[in-house]
N, C-alpha and C positions, 0 to 999 in steps of 0.2 A: 754501431754502438757509438754513442757520444760521450765525451769524457770532459769533466772540469778538473783542473789542477788548482791547487792552493785554495780550494773552496772551504767556506765556512760550512762545516757538515750540519751543524744544528740549524743553520740558516736555511740550508737546502730542504731538510725535513719540514721546516716550518712552512715553506712554500706550499706544501701539500694541503695545509689548512685553507689556503686561498683558492687553490685550483681543483680541490675535491672536496667541496663543501658537505657532502654526504658522509664523509669520513668522520668516525667517532673521535671527537676532540680528546677524550681521556686515553683512548688508545694510542693516538699519536703522541700525547704528552708523556705517556709511559715510555715510548720509544726514545723520545728526545732525552728523557732523564737516564735512561739505559746508555745511551750514546755518551752522554756527559759524563758518566763514571769511568769511561775509557777502560773497561776491563779487558778489552781485546783491541787488536789493530785492525781486523778485517771483518767486515760485517756485510750481511745480505739484508736489504730492506725490501719488504713486500707491502703494497697497498692495494687492497681489494676494495670493492665498492663501499663497505662500511667500517672496515677494520684495517689496521696496519700492524706489521710485525717486523721487529728488528732482531736478528740472530747473529751471533758470531758464526762465521762461515763454517768453522769445524763442527758445530752442532747440526747444521743443515745436512752435512754429509754422513751422519749417523743414522743408518737405516732404522726406520720405525720410531725415531725419536719425534718429539712434538714439533720441533723445528723442521724436520724432514717432512712430516705429514702435512704441515702448513705450507710449506714450499712447493710441494708437488700436487697439492689438492686440486687445482684448476687446470692442470695441463691438458686434460682431455675435453675442456669446454672452451668454446670460442667466446662466451660471455660469462660473467662480467669481465671488463677490462682489468687487467692486472698490471700494475706498475712495479718494476723490479730494478733495484740499484745495488751496486757494489760500492761500498764505502771503505776507504783505506785511511786510517789516521796516520798522517806523517809527522805532525808537529802540533804543539798546543800553544795558543796565544792567549794570555790572561785567563787561563782555565778552560777555554773552548777549543774543541777538537778541530783541526783544519787538515785538509788532505785532498784526496782523489775522490770523485764521484764518477761512476761509470753507469750509463743507462744501459740496462740489459734487455735483450729479448726474453721475455719471461719463458716462453715454451722451450727455447733452446737451453736456457739455464736449467729448467726443471727436468729436462730430458737428461742433461748432463749429470745432475745430482742423482737421478734414479739410476743411471748406469754405473757410477762410481760408488755410490753408497752400498751397492750390492756386493763389492769386493772385500777384501780384507781390510782391517784398519790401517795397516801399513800402506797398503795401495791407495787407500783414501787419502791418508795424510801426504803422501807424495803427490797425488793428484791436486789436492787443495793448493800446495805450493805453487804448482804449475799453473792452475787455473787463475789463481790470485795475480800471479805475475802477468799473464795473459790479458786479464782485465786492467791491469795498470799500464801495460805497454802497447797493446795492439788495438788501439782505438783512435777515433778521430777526436782531436781536442777542439773543444768549442768554448763558448762563453756562458756566463750565467743567463744572458738573454736567449741564447740558443736552447738552454735547458728550459727556461720559462716558455718559450714557444712551442717546444716539444710537449711539455706538460698540458699546455692550453689546448693544443691540436688533439692530443689523445683524449683529453676530457671532453672536448666537443663532439667527438666521434661517438662517445658513450653517454651523451646527454648530461654532462656536468657543466654548470656555469660557475664562473669565478665568483667567489663570495666577496662582497664589498665590505671594506673595513671602515 
């Protein structure tokens, strides 16, 4: 897992518009607005071929919720490529959320969600605290350039070409 610290979270999501040109611009814009409202501190972001989703992490761990169903929908398929991020808002600068971005392995994350969403709400809440801490502390710290390279390589493997601005 690659992690960025002190990252402009909206800026990171905006990069998906350049490196996933097939992604629906309205879907991504909705996720960026939702992040900008900062209604939660911990989010999971998912980008599939044509659509993106941003959910508070606690919603993803509610069995059979819309967030849960979206997050786990592609676990059994090798295609299409799924990009998954954990976002943690640690501070705000001039109204923009900044914090930690962790690139997740989608299949591992979705399997974890399936396993712990099946338990009691109390068990899920305790697990969410543990997994969020794990995503913040047990990763390799990289740079924005590392993130862009990761995004570019993953996109090339699945037929995406960078959109020129």
